[in-house]
N, C-alpha and C positions, 0 to 999 in steps of 0.2 A: 246951684244949691241942691244938695241931696238931703232928703228927710227920710228917716227910718221910723216906722211905726210898728211896734211888735207887742203881742200879748200872749200869755199862756193861759189856757182856759181852766187849769186846775189851781189858779192862784188863790191864796187864802183870802184875799179881799173880795172874792166871789164875783169877779167880772163875768166869769162863766164857769159852771161847775162840771163841765163835761170833759170829754177826752182832750188830751193835749193838742193844742192848735198853735202853730206858729204862723204869723201873718206879717208880711213886710211889704211896704210900699216905697218905691223910689220915685221921687219927683225931681224934675230938673230945674224948676224955677218956682219962686214964691207963689205965683198965681195958681199953681196946681195944688198947693197945700190944702186949701179949703175943700176941694173936690176929693182929695185923697183922704182927708180926715172924715168926710161924710161917708165915703165908701167903707172906711174902717169901722165906724159906728154901726152902720147897717149890718156889717158882717157879724159884729159882736151880738147885736140884737137877734140875728138869724140863728146863731149858735145857741143863744139862750132859750129859743123856742123849740129846740130839739127835744124829743122825748127820750127818756132813758131806755135802755135795752130791756124789754120786758118779756115775760112768759105769761100771756093772758092776764095782765094786770099786776103780776108780781115781778119786781126787778130780778134780772137773771143772777146778779151777784150782790150779796149783802154782807154785813159785818156781824159775825158771831161773837157773843160776849161770854160764853161759858168760861168759868174760872177767872174771869176778869173782876175780881172782888176788891181790889184796892180802889177806894173812892176816887182819888185824884186821877189815877191812871185810866180808870174806866171812863170817867167823864171826858177826859181829854181825847181818848181814842174815838169815842162816839162823835164828839165835836169835830175832830180832825177828819174823820171819814165822811161825815156829812158835808163839810166845807170842801172836801176834795171832789165830791161828786157821787158818793154812795147814795143810793135811794132806798135802801132796805136795811133795817136794824132789827136784830133778833135777840130776844132775851127770854127769861123764864122766872117764875116764882122761885124755883129751886136754885137759881143761880145767885140769889141773895144780892142782886145788884140793880134791881129795877130803879131804885132811887138815884143811883149814880148815872144810869142811862138817861133818866129824866133830866139830870143836871147837864149832861152833855148836850142833850137836845135843846135845852133852854139857852145854853151858851153859844150854840151854833148860829149861823146866819141864815139857816134854812127854815122856811115856814112849815108848820106841821103838815099841811095838806100836800106838801111837795115831796114827801117820802113815805115809805111803807114801813109800818111798825108792827112787830109781832111779839107776843109773849105766850106763855104756856101755863096751864093750871096743873099743879103738882098732884101726884097720886093720892096724897093724904087729904086733898081738898075737893074730891070729885063727887061727894054727896051733893044733892041738888042745891040746898041753901048755902053750902060752903062754896060752891062754884060762884054763886052770885056775890057773896060777901067778899071772897078773896079776889075776885076779878075787879070789884070796885076798889079794893085796896091797891091792886096793881095799877089801875088807872090813876089813882091819887099819887102813887110814888112816881109814875112816869110823867105826871103833870099834863095829862091829856084827858079829853072827854071820851075818847074812843081809841081802839086799836084796829088796825086794818085786818089783823088775823089773830085769832085766839085758838090755841091748840089744846087738846087733851094730850098731856105729856106722854103718858103710857096707858095702855089698857090694863091697868093693874090696881091692886089694893082696893080703894074705895070706888073704883070704876064700876058703875052699873049702867049699861047702855041706855035703858029707858029713862032712868032718873037723871043721869049726868047730861045726856044729850038734850033732854027737855030744858035744862037750865041754859044750855048753849043757844037753843032756839029762842028762849026768852031774851037773852042778851042781844041776840041778832035783831029781834023785833023791836027792842028798845033803842037800837042804834048805837049801842056801846061797843059792838064789834061789827066790822064790815064783812068778814068772812069767817066761816067755821073751819077749823083744821083739826087734824089728828096727827099723832106722832108715834112712830114705832108700831104701826098697825100692819098686820098681815092681810092678805086678800079677804079672808073670811071675816075679819073685824071690819074691814071697809064695807063689805056687802051689808053687814048688819047695821052699820051706822047709816048707810045710804037709805035703808028701809025705814029707819026710825026718825031721822031728822026731817023737818020741813025745809030747812035751809040746805042748800047743796054742800057736800063735802068738797071744799075748795082745794085743800092741800094735805099731803101726808109727808111729814118730815122724818127722814130715816138716815141712818149711816149709809153713805154711798161714796165710792171712790174706785180707782182702777183695780183695787184688790178686793172689793166687794161691790160687784157691778149691778146687783139687784135687777136682773133682767125681768124676772116675773113681775115685780112691783112696777117697773117702768112700763111694761106692756099693759098692765092693768091701768096705770095712770093715763096713758095715751088713749086707750079704748073707752075709758069712763070720764074723760075730761077732768082729771084730777091733776094738780100740780105736785110734782115730786121735789121736795126741798132737801138737798143733800147736806147733812151735818158731818163733821169730821172728814171733809172732802180730801184732806191730805193724809188720811189714815194715821193721824198723830205722828207725822214725820216719816212714816214707812215709805212713802212714795220716793223719797230721795235715794233709796237704795234699790230701786227697781231698774234693771238694765234697759228695758224697753223705753222707760221714761228718760233715762240718762241719754240714750241715743237721740230721742226726739228733741230733748231740750238743747243738746249740742247743735243739732241740725238748724234749729230756729234761733239760736242765740238767746234762749229763754231759760227760766228756771224750771225744775221739775214740778214745783208748785203751780206755776203758770200753765204748764202742759196739762196737769191733772184737772185744773179748773176749766181750762178751755175745752177739754174732752167732755166735761159735764155740761157746760153751758151751751155747747153746740147740739146737745140732745134736745129732742122735742119734749116739752112739758117738764123741764128740769131747771131748777135754780140752785144756787150754792150759797152757803153762809160760812165761809172760813173764819175761824177765830184769829184775831190779830190785835196786838196792843201797841207795838212800836210803829212809828210813822213809816219807816222803810218797809216794814212788812205789809202795812195797810196799802201803801202805794204799789208794791210788787203784786199783790193780789188783784188790785184794781186794773193793772195793766194787762191782766189775762184776758180782759174783754177785747183787746186788740189783737190777740194771737189767733190766727186761723190755722187749724190743723187740716192737712189734706187727707184724702181717703186712705192713703197708705198709712199715715200716722194713726188714724182712727182704728183701722183694721189691726194694726200692731197692738194697740192698747186693748182692744176688744178680745184679742187672743191671748192675753196674759193668763198663764195657767198657774195661778197662785191665789189663795184666798186668805184673807185676814180680817176678822171682825174685831174691832177695837172696843166696842161698847157692848157688854154682855152681862147685865145684872141678873141676879137670881130670879127676879120677877118678870124677865123678858118673856114675850109670848111665843117665841120660836122654839 
């Protein structure tokens, strides 16, 4: 008698939410079935105790939700990503979808403490009391008592370092936020925030991809123990037309998106939050965690002589 036991760890029923695993046991007689089944169960339990790929507490790859404003689509994408194995969800007050993100979280099979949730305070809400009030509103919409990371979305408009950051410290002390973050900050803004805050600056979220490599900010992040979280890591689709990325993708049998994400996640102190709504896109991005670029690949991307900044509002600090 031959018995086949097989599971896939990304199954929707959440047997295990980590990387795809195929397991097969062949037994030649019924007496071996019990032992084989026990071995199989132990393997599943072992996989379930694996930790996600992290960068000092922040998962290396997350789901971005910018422009994901259709309620049903947004909730489904969040639920699908969490059930697939994503451990990092990123949203913002300005995205106008925190409520939908909260619905996706509630519908998923993942406990709140088992994933990393981040949101951002918009530039109109950065006065001290507005930070406190709107953050509570964000928590209510998300259906949670806390977020793992709260960002200052931009150092612009109502941003006053002393007043704004004092409110972030208060939220940190109250346990409503686990980490303080900033977004679109240049080194001088980071230095100022570090001096004012009692809580450490945990992360700086910036546009970062092979066409905007952010070497100065990355060096700052490594030297100052700050996580650099890359938004628009695919340069809004521009990476698909970069010859160097085309060549590397063909070499590995991967997509240009996966190459770009792998290049980022292999960097020290860097996490990425590519936006995705469709199931195929969510899966494709997640598979980037399994792609290992060699030194030649990395050097080729590092040497790209082309710059493209996709996000450049009038109030940007650069």
